[in-house]
C-alpha positions as CSV (number, residue, x, y, z in Angstrom):
1,S,59.3,2.7,-23.4
2,S,58.2,3.2,-19.8
3,E,61.1,5.6,-19.2
4,Q,59.9,7.8,-22.1
5,L,56.4,7.7,-20.6
6,Q,57.6,8.7,-17.2
7,E,59.7,11.6,-18.7
8,A,56.7,12.8,-20.7
9,L,54.4,12.7,-17.6
10,A,57.0,14.5,-15.5
11,L,57.2,17.2,-18.1
12,L,53.4,17.5,-18.3
13,S,53.2,17.5,-14.5
14,S,55.6,20.5,-14.3
15,Q,53.2,22.7,-16.3
16,P,50.5,24.9,-14.6
17,E,47.8,22.6,-13.3
18,D,45.1,23.8,-15.7
19,V,47.4,23.3,-18.7
20,A,48.6,19.9,-17.6
21,S,45.1,18.8,-16.8
22,E,43.7,19.7,-20.2
23,A,46.7,18.1,-22.0
24,V,46.2,14.9,-20.1
25,A,42.4,14.9,-20.7
26,V,42.8,15.4,-24.5
27,S,45.6,12.8,-24.6
28,S,43.5,10.3,-22.6
29,K,40.6,10.7,-25.0
30,L,42.7,10.2,-28.1
31,L,44.5,7.2,-26.6
32,G,41.2,5.8,-25.2
33,N,39.5,6.1,-28.6
34,L,42.4,4.3,-30.2
35,A,42.6,1.5,-27.6
36,Q,38.8,0.9,-27.9
37,N,38.7,1.1,-31.7
38,F,42.1,-0.2,-32.6
39,S,41.0,-1.7,-35.9
40,D,39.5,1.6,-37.0
41,E,42.0,3.5,-39.2
42,K,40.7,7.0,-38.3
43,F,41.9,6.8,-34.7
44,H,45.4,5.9,-35.9
45,K,46.2,9.5,-37.1
46,V,46.3,12.8,-35.3
47,R,46.9,16.0,-37.2
48,L,49.2,18.3,-35.3
49,A,47.4,21.2,-37.0
50,N,44.2,20.2,-35.3
51,K,43.3,23.3,-33.3
52,T,42.3,21.6,-30.1
53,F,45.2,19.1,-30.2
54,N,47.7,21.8,-31.0
55,K,46.5,24.2,-28.3
56,K,46.1,21.6,-25.5
57,V,48.7,18.9,-26.3
58,G,51.0,19.8,-29.2
59,S,52.1,23.1,-27.8
60,V,52.6,21.8,-24.2
61,A,55.9,20.4,-23.0
62,G,55.5,16.7,-22.7
63,G,52.4,16.5,-24.9
64,I,54.0,15.1,-28.1
65,E,56.4,13.1,-25.9
66,L,53.4,11.4,-24.2
67,M,51.9,10.5,-27.6
68,T,55.2,9.0,-28.9
69,A,55.7,7.2,-25.6
70,A,52.3,5.6,-26.2
71,G,53.5,4.4,-29.6
72,F,52.6,7.2,-32.0
73,I,55.2,8.0,-34.6
74,L,55.8,11.6,-35.6
75,T,55.8,11.9,-39.4
76,T,54.3,13.9,-42.3
77,D,51.3,13.3,-44.5
78,G,52.3,15.3,-47.6
79,D,53.6,18.5,-46.0
80,E,51.5,18.2,-42.9
81,P,52.9,17.0,-39.6
82,V,50.9,14.1,-38.2
83,L,51.2,11.5,-35.4
84,V,50.5,8.0,-36.8
85,Y,50.0,4.8,-34.8
86,P,51.2,1.7,-36.5
87,E,48.4,-0.7,-37.3
88,G,48.3,-4.1,-35.6
89,L,46.0,-6.8,-34.5
90,A,45.5,-5.4,-31.0
91,A,46.4,-2.4,-28.9
92,P,50.0,-2.8,-27.7
93,V,51.1,-2.6,-24.1
94,S,52.7,0.9,-24.6
95,L,49.3,2.3,-25.5
96,T,47.5,0.7,-22.6
97,A,50.2,1.8,-20.1
98,A,50.1,5.4,-21.4
99,L,46.3,5.4,-21.2
100,Q,46.4,4.1,-17.6
101,S,49.0,6.6,-16.6
102,C,47.0,9.4,-18.1
103,L,43.8,8.3,-16.3
104,A,45.8,8.1,-13.0
105,L,47.1,11.6,-13.5
106,T,43.6,12.9,-14.3
107,G,42.5,11.6,-10.9
108,Q,45.2,13.7,-9.3
109,F,43.9,16.9,-10.9
110,E,40.4,16.5,-9.7
């Protein structure tokens, strides 16, 4: 929901600027890749154990919340925690809204 999205962005914005900036940059890239290649399965899953994701998004307050607000679902693949985006015909509004908010926030950091 847009409320979840606002809360996640507020949490991120309350972090030190370099931390928030990197979290938003990595999230934007992931969301952007998914939005542009929505029919490609590989963009529908993010491993929480991924070093870059974990360091820059997963371990930052608001990071996981931002991804779930965009429509990712926190689940497990075997024993491994993953974020999975439900497949569909086209990128939903929640994804586009989250991506636009991230890009707007990125502009504030520059």
